[in-house]
C-alpha positions in Angstrom: 0.0 0.0 0.0 1.5 3.3 -1.0 1.7 6.2 1.4 0.6 9.6 0.0 3.0 12.5 0.8 1.3 15.4 2.5 1.7 18.8 0.7 3.0 21.5 2.9 0.8 24.5 3.5 3.8 26.9 3.5 5.2 28.1 0.2 8.5 26.6 -0.7 11.6 28.8 -0.6 14.0 28.4 -3.4 17.4 28.8 -1.7 19.2 28.4 -5.0 17.9 31.7 -6.1 20.5 34.4 -5.4 19.8 37.8 -3.9 21.2 39.5 -7.0 18.3 38.1 -9.0 15.7 39.4 -6.7 13.8 42.5 -7.7 14.7 45.8 -6.0 12.5 47.2 -3.2 9.8 49.5 -4.5 7.8 52.2 -3.1 10.3 53.4 -0.5 12.8 56.4 -0.6 15.9 55.6 1.4 17.6 59.0 1.4 17.0 62.1 3.7 15.5 65.2 2.2 17.4 68.4 1.8 15.2 70.0 4.4 16.1 67.3 7.0 19.8 68.0 6.4 19.5 71.7 7.2 20.4 72.9 10.7 17.4 73.8 12.8 16.7 77.4 13.0 17.7 78.8 16.5 16.1 82.0 17.8 18.5 84.9 18.5 17.5 84.9 22.1 18.8 81.4 22.5 22.1 82.4 20.9 22.4 85.4 23.2 21.7 83.2 26.2 24.4 80.7 25.1 26.9 83.6 24.7 26.1 84.9 28.1 26.7 81.5 29.7 30.1 81.3 27.9 31.1 84.7 29.1 30.0 83.8 32.7 32.0 80.6 32.6 35.1 82.4 31.3 34.8 85.0 34.1 34.3 82.4 36.7 37.5 80.6 35.5 39.5 83.8 35.7 38.1 84.5 39.1 39.2 81.0 40.3 42.6 81.4 38.8 43.3 85.0 39.8 40.8 85.7 42.6 41.5 85.6 46.3 39.8 82.3 46.8 42.7 80.4 45.2 45.5 82.8 45.6 48.8 81.6 47.1 48.8 83.0 50.6 52.0 81.5 52.0 55.1 79.6 50.8 56.9 77.4 53.3 60.5 76.3 52.5 62.0 73.6 54.6 65.6 72.2 54.6 67.4 75.1 53.0 70.7 76.1 54.6 72.9 77.4 51.8 70.0 78.9 49.8 67.5 81.5 51.0 63.7 80.9 50.8 63.6 83.6 48.1 66.2 81.8 46.0 64.4 78.5 46.4 61.1 80.1 45.2 62.8 81.7 42.3 64.5 78.4 41.3 61.1 76.6 41.5 59.5 79.3 39.3 56.8 80.1 41.9 54.9 83.3 41.8 53.6 84.1 45.3 51.0 86.4 43.8 49.7 83.6 41.5 47.0 81.0 42.0 47.3 77.7 43.9 45.7 76.0 40.9 48.6 77.1 38.6 51.2 75.2 40.7 52.7 72.3 38.9 54.5 70.2 41.5 56.3 67.9 39.0 57.6 70.7 36.8 58.7 72.8 39.8 60.4 69.8 41.4 62.5 69.3 38.3 63.5 72.9 38.2 64.7 72.6 41.8 66.6 69.5 41.1 68.5 71.4 38.4 70.1 73.6 41.1 73.6 72.7 42.2 72.9 72.7 45.9 69.7 70.8 45.9 69.8 67.0 46.3 66.1 66.2 46.7 63.0 68.3 46.4 59.2 68.1 46.7 56.5 70.7 46.1 53.1 70.3 47.7 50.2 72.8 47.1 47.5 72.9 49.8 43.9 73.9 49.7 44.4 76.6 52.3 46.6 78.5 49.9 49.9 77.3 51.2 52.7 75.8 49.1 55.2 73.7 51.0 58.6 73.1 49.5 60.9 70.5 51.1 64.5 70.2 50.0 67.6 68.5 51.1 71.0 70.0 50.2 74.3 68.3 49.3 76.7 68.3 52.2 80.2 69.5 51.4 83.0 67.0 52.3 85.9 68.8 50.7 87.2 72.1 49.4 88.8 72.3 46.0 91.1 74.9 44.3 93.3 74.9 41.3 97.0 75.9 41.3 96.0 78.9 39.1 93.6 80.4 41.7 93.4 80.7 45.4 89.6 80.5 45.4 88.2 77.7 47.4 85.1 75.8 46.3 82.9 73.5 48.4 82.7 70.0 47.0 79.9 67.4 47.5 80.5 63.7 47.9 79.8 63.4 44.2 82.8 65.6 43.5 80.6 68.5 42.2 81.6 72.0 43.1 78.8 73.6 45.1 80.0 77.2 45.7 82.7 79.4 47.1 84.1 78.7 50.5 85.7 81.3 52.9 88.2 78.7 54.2 88.8 75.0 54.2 88.0 74.5 57.9 88.1 70.8 58.8 87.1 69.7 55.3 89.5 67.8 53.0 91.7 70.3 51.1 92.4 69.3 47.5 94.5 71.2 45.0 93.9 70.3 41.4 95.9 71.1 38.2 96.4 74.8 37.5 95.3 74.7 33.9 92.1 76.7 34.5 90.0 78.1 37.3 87.1 75.8 38.2 83.4 76.8 38.1 80.4 76.0 40.2 78.8 72.8 38.9 82.1 71.4 37.6 83.2 67.9 38.6 87.0 68.2 38.5 87.7 64.9 40.4 86.5 61.3 40.1 84.0 60.6 42.9 85.8 57.3 43.8 89.0 59.1 44.3 87.3 61.8 46.4 85.9 59.0 48.7 89.4 57.6 49.0 90.9 60.9 50.0 88.2 61.6 52.6 88.9 58.2 54.1 92.6 58.7 54.1 92.3 62.0 56.0 89.9 60.5 58.5 92.1 57.4 59.1 95.6 58.7 58.9 95.8 59.9 62.6 94.9 56.4 63.8 97.3 54.8 61.2 100.5 56.7 61.7 99.6 59.5 64.1 99.7 62.3 61.5 97.2 64.9 60.2 96.6 65.6 56.5 97.1 69.2 55.5 96.1 68.8 51.9 96.2 66.6 48.8 97.6 67.6 45.4 96.6 66.1 42.1 98.7 67.2 39.2 97.8 67.3 35.5 99.2 63.7 35.1 96.9 62.4 37.8 99.7 61.9 40.3 98.6 62.2 43.9 100.7 63.8 46.7 99.7 64.0 50.3 101.0 66.9 52.4 101.0 66.4 56.2 100.6 69.0 58.9 104.3 68.4 59.7 105.3 69.5 56.2 106.6 66.2 54.8 104.9 64.7 51.7 103.9 61.2 50.6 104.0 60.4 46.9 101.4 57.9 45.9 101.8 58.0 42.1 99.1 58.1 39.5 95.4 57.7 40.5 93.3 57.7 37.3 91.7 54.3 37.2 89.7 52.2 39.7 92.7 49.8 40.0 94.9 52.7 40.9 92.3 53.9 43.5 92.4 50.5 45.0 96.2 50.5 45.2 96.0 53.3 47.8 95.1 50.8 50.4 98.5 48.9 50.0 100.4 52.2 49.8 98.9 53.3 53.1 99.8 49.9 54.6 103.4 50.6 53.5 103.4 53.9 55.4 102.3 52.1 58.5 104.9 49.3 58.0 107.8 51.8 58.1 106.5 53.8 61.0 108.8 52.0 63.3 112.0 53.1 61.4 110.9 56.6 60.3 110.2 59.4 62.7 107.2 61.0 61.2 107.5 63.9 63.6 111.0 64.8 62.5 111.4 68.2 61.0 114.2 66.7 58.8 111.8 64.4 57.0 111.3 65.5 53.4 109.0 62.9 51.8 108.0 59.3 51.7 107.8 57.6 48.3 105.2 54.8 48.3 104.6 54.7 44.5 105.9 51.2 44.7 104.1 49.8 47.9 106.6 46.9 48.1 109.6 49.3 48.3 108.7 52.4 50.3 111.5 55.0 50.6 112.1 57.9 52.9 114.0 61.1 52.0 115.4 63.6 54.5 116.5 67.2 53.9 119.9 66.7 55.4 121.0 63.5 53.4 120.3 61.3 50.4 117.0 59.4 50.4 117.3 55.8 51.6 114.6 53.1 52.0 113.7 52.7 55.7 114.4 49.2 57.0 112.6 47.8 60.1 115.4 45.2 60.5 118.8 46.5 61.6 120.7 44.1 59.3 119.0 45.1 56.1 121.1 46.8 53.4 119.8 50.2 52.4 119.4 51.0 48.7 118.8 54.4 47.1 115.2 55.3 47.1 113.4 56.3 43.9 112.8 60.0 43.5 109.3 61.4 42.7 108.3 61.5 39.1 108.6 65.0 37.6 105.5 67.1 37.3 103.5 67.0 34.1 103.8 70.0 31.7 
């Protein structure tokens, strides 16, 4: 018995027929009219009101920026010793008659850090009209002068010249080459060498019972130490980290011969420790001989200091 197929009540959709073959939509306009594209007509009173609002907002902004409500009433400077509060404000670019809203802490901090004396800085505007500036200054550890000038300059632990000094005081006194006069902001010395010189001055009294009067670094980079007794110690060239490190052995050589050399003698001229294994002492009244801690050792002529660079 054959089954009869039921005919669907829905029209059949011919999926094989492409969209391109279909007829275009009719009876509908899919573009906007020229009238719809025109800006709506605004009454002159509305335009006048909008202009008045803009003028009011501009006036309000100027009042906020320049008016007494946001004016800078006070500037507090903390941590300044070598700079006055006025100098700090000028360096930061702060206008005390300006607005607290115009203060840019990041920009003014960078201006302050560009000053030679200032190590760290922060600028904080407050709602009560106060601007607080906190700075810390570089602390001088030495004074520096060239052979061409007697002017003393304070030097930070980064070997940067900070400013003029009236005298050396208890700071490390360093004389550099006399080729030119230094300027504030210069770095005439390697910071590692400066650290070594500061440590030598601090440690020499406990090492050999002597005080350092000054250090001299010539144009060749040769280092000479002048003691308060007047005699000198020649350390040789100090231009590289290896040569900086060799100062430890040369100081040990000074201590090693302390038993055979009277460091308090007025007749002592210099000690040559350029070769730490063969230190030699020279006296004003006789030829230089190497000091010997053992009585039976045979003295040999001591090397003379290298001539100064030209």
